[in-house]
MARPA-106561 format. One record per residue (C-alpha): x, y, z. Coordinates in Angstrom, 1 decimal, decimal comma. Each point is the difference from the previous one (the first is absolute). Example, Ala and Ser with C-alpha at 12.3 -4.5 7.8 and 13.67 -1.06 7.14 Angstrom:
2
VOTOR|12,3|-4,5|7,8
VOTOR|1,4|3,4|-0,7
***
This chain:
116
VOTOR|-4,7|-1,2|-2,7
VOTOR|-0,6|2,4|2,8
VOTOR|2,1|2,9|1,3
VOTOR|-0,5|2,1|3,0
VOTOR|2,1|3,2|0,5
VOTOR|0,7|0,8|3,7
VOTOR|1,7|3,0|1,6
VOTOR|1,3|0,0|3,5
VOTOR|-0,6|3,3|1,8
VOTOR|0,0|0,6|3,8
VOTOR|0,6|-3,7|0,6
VOTOR|-3,2|-1,1|-1,9
VOTOR|-0,4|-1,5|-3,4
VOTOR|-2,5|1,8|-2,3
VOTOR|-1,3|-1,1|-3,3
VOTOR|1,0|2,4|-2,8
VOTOR|-1,3|-2,1|-3,0
VOTOR|-1,0|-3,4|-1,3
VOTOR|-0,1|-1,9|-3,2
VOTOR|-1,6|-3,4|-0,9
VOTOR|-0,1|-1,9|-3,3
VOTOR|-0,4|-3,6|-1,0
VOTOR|2,7|-0,9|-2,6
VOTOR|0,0|-2,5|-2,7
VOTOR|2,5|-2,8|0,9
VOTOR|2,9|-0,4|-2,4
VOTOR|-0,1|-3,0|-2,4
VOTOR|2,6|-1,8|2,1
VOTOR|-2,3|0,1|3,0
VOTOR|-3,5|-0,9|-1,1
VOTOR|-2,9|-0,2|2,4
VOTOR|-0,5|-3,6|1,0
VOTOR|-2,7|-1,8|1,9
VOTOR|2,2|0,1|3,1
VOTOR|0,4|3,8|-0,4
VOTOR|-3,7|0,4|-0,3
VOTOR|-0,5|-2,1|3,1
VOTOR|2,5|2,1|1,9
VOTOR|-1,2|3,5|-1,0
VOTOR|-3,3|-0,4|-1,7
VOTOR|1,1|1,6|-3,3
VOTOR|-0,7|-1,7|-3,2
VOTOR|1,7|0,3|-3,4
VOTOR|-3,2|1,7|-1,4
VOTOR|0,1|2,7|2,7
VOTOR|3,6|0,8|-0,8
VOTOR|-0,3|-0,1|-3,8
VOTOR|-0,9|3,7|-0,4
VOTOR|2,3|1,4|2,8
VOTOR|3,1|2,0|-0,9
VOTOR|3,2|-1,9|-0,5
VOTOR|2,7|0,5|2,7
VOTOR|2,0|2,5|-2,1
VOTOR|-3,0|2,3|-0,3
VOTOR|-1,2|-0,3|3,6
VOTOR|3,5|0,5|1,4
VOTOR|0,6|3,0|-2,3
VOTOR|-3,1|1,7|1,4
VOTOR|1,2|-0,7|3,6
VOTOR|3,5|1,2|-0,8
VOTOR|-1,4|3,4|-1,0
VOTOR|-1,2|0,5|3,5
VOTOR|3,5|0,0|1,5
VOTOR|1,5|3,5|0,4
VOTOR|3,7|0,5|-0,7
VOTOR|1,9|1,1|3,1
VOTOR|-2,5|-1,7|2,4
VOTOR|1,1|-3,0|2,0
VOTOR|-2,1|-3,1|-0,3
VOTOR|0,0|-3,6|1,4
VOTOR|-2,2|-2,7|-1,6
VOTOR|-1,7|-2,4|2,4
VOTOR|-1,2|-3,2|-1,5
VOTOR|-1,3|-3,4|1,1
VOTOR|2,3|-2,5|-1,6
VOTOR|2,3|2,9|-1,1
VOTOR|2,2|-2,4|-2,1
VOTOR|-3,0|-0,6|-2,3
VOTOR|-0,7|3,7|-0,4
VOTOR|3,7|0,8|-0,5
VOTOR|0,2|-2,6|-2,7
VOTOR|-3,0|1,5|-1,8
VOTOR|1,4|3,6|0,3
VOTOR|3,5|-1,2|-1,1
VOTOR|-1,4|-1,5|-3,2
VOTOR|-2,0|3,1|-0,7
VOTOR|2,7|2,5|1,1
VOTOR|0,1|1,8|-3,4
VOTOR|-3,6|1,0|0,5
VOTOR|0,4|1,0|3,7
VOTOR|3,6|1,3|0,4
VOTOR|-0,8|2,0|3,2
VOTOR|-1,9|-2,9|1,6
VOTOR|2,9|-2,4|-0,9
VOTOR|2,4|2,0|2,1
VOTOR|-2,0|0,0|3,2
VOTOR|0,9|-2,4|2,8
VOTOR|-2,5|-2,6|1,1
VOTOR|-0,8|-1,4|3,4
VOTOR|-1,9|-3,3|0,4
VOTOR|-3,0|0,0|2,3
VOTOR|0,6|-3,7|0,8
VOTOR|3,5|0,8|1,3
VOTOR|-1,3|3,0|1,8
VOTOR|-2,7|-2,0|1,7
VOTOR|2,5|-2,6|1,1
VOTOR|2,1|2,7|1,7
VOTOR|-2,5|0,2|2,8
VOTOR|-0,1|3,8|0,2
VOTOR|-1,5|2,9|-1,9
VOTOR|3,5|1,6|-0,6
VOTOR|-1,2|3,2|1,7
VOTOR|-2,4|0,7|-2,8
VOTOR|-2,7|1,4|2,2
VOTOR|-2,4|-2,6|-1,6
VOTOR|-1,7|-2,6|2,1
***
């Protein structure tokens, strides 16, 4: 899990924070040989990582009430599903809208983001 906080000022995006953490997959989604082939992570590497509830609760604490956020994710539906199932541990995060980078890349433009 990785999160990057960006703020747009004077037409430019600037990083204001970041967070990274591996998370232990839930029991219903074990690490398989296909998963390891895709991302290189093994069950042994993830055995001591925090469960989703703990990792998302830590991330949730970084969001400030009264500040507008937009979550950007690759395969956003997957991230939204994880957040939805852990919403009691990350209530602020669960209320933030998501945009999918796949859909964004298919739009053929940068949306005026100032990013190239």
